[in-house]
PLY file of the C-alpha trace (Angstrom):
ply
format ascii 1.0
element vertex 281
property float x
property float y
property float z
element edge 280
property int vertex1
property int vertex2
end_header
37.25 115.21 31.00
40.75 114.15 29.92
43.70 115.72 31.74
46.68 116.82 29.73
49.64 114.38 29.90
51.89 117.08 31.30
49.65 117.53 34.32
49.96 113.83 35.26
53.73 114.09 35.32
53.57 117.24 37.42
51.25 115.61 39.97
53.56 112.61 40.24
56.59 114.85 40.87
54.68 116.87 43.48
53.48 113.71 45.23
57.00 112.26 45.27
58.48 115.49 46.65
55.80 115.61 49.33
56.51 111.99 50.30
60.27 112.65 50.50
59.75 115.71 52.69
57.46 113.74 55.00
59.99 110.94 55.27
62.79 113.39 56.05
60.70 115.08 58.75
59.78 111.69 60.22
63.43 110.62 60.24
64.40 113.89 61.90
61.76 113.40 64.63
62.91 109.82 65.22
66.49 111.01 65.44
65.58 113.71 67.97
63.55 111.26 70.04
66.35 108.70 69.96
68.92 111.09 71.35
66.53 112.66 73.87
65.49 109.30 75.33
68.86 107.53 75.16
71.09 109.73 77.26
74.46 108.24 78.21
74.26 106.44 81.56
76.88 106.73 84.27
78.41 103.34 85.01
77.78 102.00 88.49
80.79 102.09 90.80
82.02 98.55 91.47
85.49 99.17 92.87
88.96 99.55 91.38
90.14 95.96 91.74
88.72 93.40 89.32
88.99 90.54 91.83
86.79 92.56 94.24
84.32 93.82 91.63
80.99 94.73 93.21
82.33 94.58 96.76
82.40 98.23 97.79
81.98 100.60 100.73
79.09 103.02 100.22
76.70 105.20 102.23
73.76 105.82 99.94
71.17 103.62 101.67
70.46 101.70 104.88
72.37 98.64 103.63
75.71 100.27 104.36
76.31 98.20 107.52
75.80 95.03 105.48
78.08 96.36 102.75
80.81 97.12 105.28
80.74 93.59 106.68
80.58 91.74 103.35
83.18 93.93 101.63
85.59 93.71 104.56
85.26 89.93 104.57
85.94 89.76 100.82
89.01 92.00 101.14
90.32 89.84 103.99
90.02 86.76 101.80
91.60 88.55 98.84
94.71 89.79 100.66
95.23 86.38 102.28
96.10 84.97 98.85
97.22 88.06 96.92
99.88 89.33 99.36
102.96 87.59 100.69
102.28 86.31 104.22
98.74 87.53 103.56
97.20 85.62 106.45
98.79 88.11 108.84
96.99 90.92 107.01
93.72 89.00 107.12
94.14 88.61 110.88
94.71 92.36 111.21
91.51 93.08 109.27
89.39 90.62 111.25
90.61 91.87 114.63
91.29 95.52 113.71
94.70 95.00 115.26
98.10 94.24 113.76
99.19 90.78 114.95
102.23 90.72 117.22
104.98 88.32 116.22
105.93 85.93 119.02
109.66 85.98 119.72
111.47 82.84 120.82
112.55 82.55 124.44
115.97 83.90 125.37
118.83 81.46 125.03
120.30 79.82 128.08
123.88 80.69 128.96
125.10 77.17 128.18
123.32 76.89 124.77
125.20 75.08 122.03
126.45 76.74 118.83
123.66 75.04 116.86
121.02 76.33 119.29
122.41 79.86 119.01
122.36 79.69 115.21
118.79 78.38 115.21
117.72 81.15 117.60
119.36 83.85 115.43
117.70 82.48 112.30
114.33 82.60 114.06
114.88 86.24 115.03
115.87 87.10 111.44
112.80 85.31 110.09
110.45 87.17 112.44
112.12 90.48 111.59
111.54 89.86 107.87
107.91 88.93 108.51
107.38 92.15 110.46
108.85 94.21 107.61
106.64 92.47 105.06
103.58 92.95 107.26
104.33 96.66 107.66
104.49 97.11 103.87
101.42 94.97 103.34
99.39 97.07 105.77
100.22 100.14 103.69
99.24 98.29 100.52
95.99 97.35 102.22
95.17 101.05 102.60
95.23 101.47 98.81
93.19 98.30 98.30
90.48 99.45 100.72
90.44 103.04 99.42
89.97 101.74 95.89
86.70 100.07 96.94
85.23 103.22 98.55
82.57 105.14 96.60
83.18 108.83 95.86
80.34 109.93 98.17
81.78 108.02 101.11
85.32 109.19 100.28
84.18 112.79 100.68
82.76 111.96 104.12
85.92 110.19 105.27
88.06 113.07 104.01
86.25 115.44 106.37
87.42 113.45 109.42
89.93 115.30 111.59
92.45 112.47 111.47
92.20 111.81 107.71
95.34 113.75 106.82
97.46 111.74 109.27
95.67 108.51 108.33
96.30 109.10 104.64
99.90 110.19 105.12
100.76 107.09 107.18
98.60 104.81 104.98
96.99 103.60 108.21
94.66 100.91 106.88
93.19 99.98 110.27
92.32 103.61 111.02
90.62 103.73 107.62
88.66 100.57 108.36
87.60 101.98 111.74
86.41 105.18 110.04
84.46 103.20 107.45
82.90 101.05 110.16
81.83 104.12 112.12
80.26 105.65 109.02
78.47 102.39 108.28
77.01 102.04 111.77
76.52 105.73 112.53
73.95 106.54 109.84
71.09 106.13 112.35
72.71 108.20 115.09
72.35 111.39 113.05
68.61 111.32 113.80
66.70 111.96 117.01
67.82 109.21 119.39
64.32 107.91 120.11
63.57 107.79 116.39
66.92 106.17 115.60
66.45 103.44 118.20
62.85 102.76 117.19
63.77 102.49 113.50
66.83 100.33 114.17
64.88 97.90 116.39
61.96 97.76 113.96
64.33 97.11 111.06
66.03 94.33 113.03
62.76 92.49 113.69
61.89 92.72 109.98
65.14 91.04 108.85
64.53 87.76 107.06
66.39 85.55 104.63
65.63 86.44 101.03
64.86 83.76 98.50
68.32 84.01 96.96
70.26 84.92 100.13
72.93 82.50 101.30
72.95 81.58 104.99
76.11 83.68 105.43
74.49 86.75 103.85
71.45 86.36 106.10
73.62 85.88 109.20
75.65 89.00 108.34
72.50 91.12 108.05
71.12 89.68 111.27
74.35 90.37 113.19
74.65 93.84 111.67
71.12 94.66 112.78
72.06 93.92 116.39
75.33 95.85 116.08
73.57 98.95 114.77
71.24 98.93 117.78
74.18 98.56 120.18
76.23 101.19 118.34
73.59 103.87 118.86
73.19 103.04 122.54
70.27 100.63 122.55
69.68 96.99 123.44
67.06 94.41 122.62
64.53 93.48 125.28
65.21 90.25 127.16
61.86 88.81 128.24
61.71 88.27 132.03
59.75 85.04 131.56
62.68 83.62 129.57
65.10 84.57 132.35
62.85 82.98 134.97
62.63 79.79 132.90
66.42 79.57 132.67
66.79 80.11 136.42
64.18 77.44 137.09
66.11 74.92 134.98
69.06 75.52 137.32
66.92 75.12 140.43
66.95 78.85 141.17
64.62 81.84 141.21
65.14 85.59 141.44
64.96 85.53 145.25
67.62 82.87 145.75
69.91 83.59 142.77
72.92 85.91 143.04
73.34 88.89 140.71
75.96 86.95 138.74
73.59 83.97 138.31
70.77 86.25 137.16
73.13 87.95 134.69
74.15 84.53 133.32
70.49 83.54 132.88
69.75 86.86 131.15
72.59 86.15 128.73
71.28 82.64 128.04
67.74 83.94 127.55
68.97 86.63 125.16
70.90 84.09 123.09
67.83 81.82 122.91
65.68 84.73 121.74
68.19 85.76 119.08
68.60 82.16 117.88
64.83 81.71 117.61
64.49 84.99 115.72
67.16 83.86 113.28
65.46 80.49 112.72
62.01 82.03 112.22
63.41 84.51 109.68
65.21 81.86 107.64
63.88 80.73 104.26
0 1
1 2
2 3
3 4
4 5
5 6
6 7
7 8
8 9
9 10
10 11
11 12
12 13
13 14
14 15
15 16
16 17
17 18
18 19
19 20
20 21
21 22
22 23
23 24
24 25
25 26
26 27
27 28
28 29
29 30
30 31
31 32
32 33
33 34
34 35
35 36
36 37
37 38
38 39
39 40
40 41
41 42
42 43
43 44
44 45
45 46
46 47
47 48
48 49
49 50
50 51
51 52
52 53
53 54
54 55
55 56
56 57
57 58
58 59
59 60
60 61
61 62
62 63
63 64
64 65
65 66
66 67
67 68
68 69
69 70
70 71
71 72
72 73
73 74
74 75
75 76
76 77
77 78
78 79
79 80
80 81
81 82
82 83
83 84
84 85
85 86
86 87
87 88
88 89
89 90
90 91
91 92
92 93
93 94
94 95
95 96
96 97
97 98
98 99
99 100
100 101
101 102
102 103
103 104
104 105
105 106
106 107
107 108
108 109
109 110
110 111
111 112
112 113
113 114
114 115
115 116
116 117
117 118
118 119
119 120
120 121
121 122
122 123
123 124
124 125
125 126
126 127
127 128
128 129
129 130
130 131
131 132
132 133
133 134
134 135
135 136
136 137
137 138
138 139
139 140
140 141
141 142
142 143
143 144
144 145
145 146
146 147
147 148
148 149
149 150
150 151
151 152
152 153
153 154
154 155
155 156
156 157
157 158
158 159
159 160
160 161
161 162
162 163
163 164
164 165
165 166
166 167
167 168
168 169
169 170
170 171
171 172
172 173
173 174
174 175
175 176
176 177
177 178
178 179
179 180
180 181
181 182
182 183
183 184
184 185
185 186
186 187
187 188
188 189
189 190
190 191
191 192
192 193
193 194
194 195
195 196
196 197
197 198
198 199
199 200
200 201
201 202
202 203
203 204
204 205
205 206
206 207
207 208
208 209
209 210
210 211
211 212
212 213
213 214
214 215
215 216
216 217
217 218
218 219
219 220
220 221
221 222
222 223
223 224
224 225
225 226
226 227
227 228
228 229
229 230
230 231
231 232
232 233
233 234
234 235
235 236
236 237
237 238
238 239
239 240
240 241
241 242
242 243
243 244
244 245
245 246
246 247
247 248
248 249
249 250
250 251
251 252
252 253
253 254
254 255
255 256
256 257
257 258
258 259
259 260
260 261
261 262
262 263
263 264
264 265
265 266
266 267
267 268
268 269
269 270
270 271
271 272
272 273
273 274
274 275
275 276
276 277
277 278
278 279
279 280
């Protein structure tokens, strides 16, 4: 049976309209799915200073002791070159103490004019260095604070001495607070649990495939420091102490307390060195 020509045209128009509607609905679904599955991501905090990008202080996982050590070392290296007389600031960071400038000895009564002038110039030079160091230590506060994550900033701001620390731009007090936060994360737990976990974590430390020797050493040292910070110590095997005493022609009956203590120290160092070697890649 032949269909009228008009009906063919109508069917074509209906089919086209149906196809267009299906395409529009499909595009709408794709659009909805795109925006529902591609939500804007928050950028990871990497610090405020480009030269220190990625070197931050944080407290979101158990690597915070490692972060403290590596970031502090990077900042020390940065200020040594970025600030005038920066090596003095680096020394302050490494020792958590502002270096004291050494003054020249007092002049003798019969010193010459040239000696007096030289002495006065030395005093002026040291005075200028002290002024520069004082300003640099305040600048250091801003540098360090710029590398602290928001979560850790909130913790530091709850410290009783933060207001005074912030007002005086006391960079060493800030470093001490950051160090305590980094090494105190275990002490918030039951002490027995904290010590057990810290010691277990220490014995599991090993050098990763892409870890430099310095990175591995930092994590190894930090593991020991965490244990010490929460009041623990690693076991020194008596047999190792006895072996050290024997090498010196001694034993526990004939050795003095000081000699036994020295052998315990030697045995402990041997154990730690062997642990480091066995954990290396």
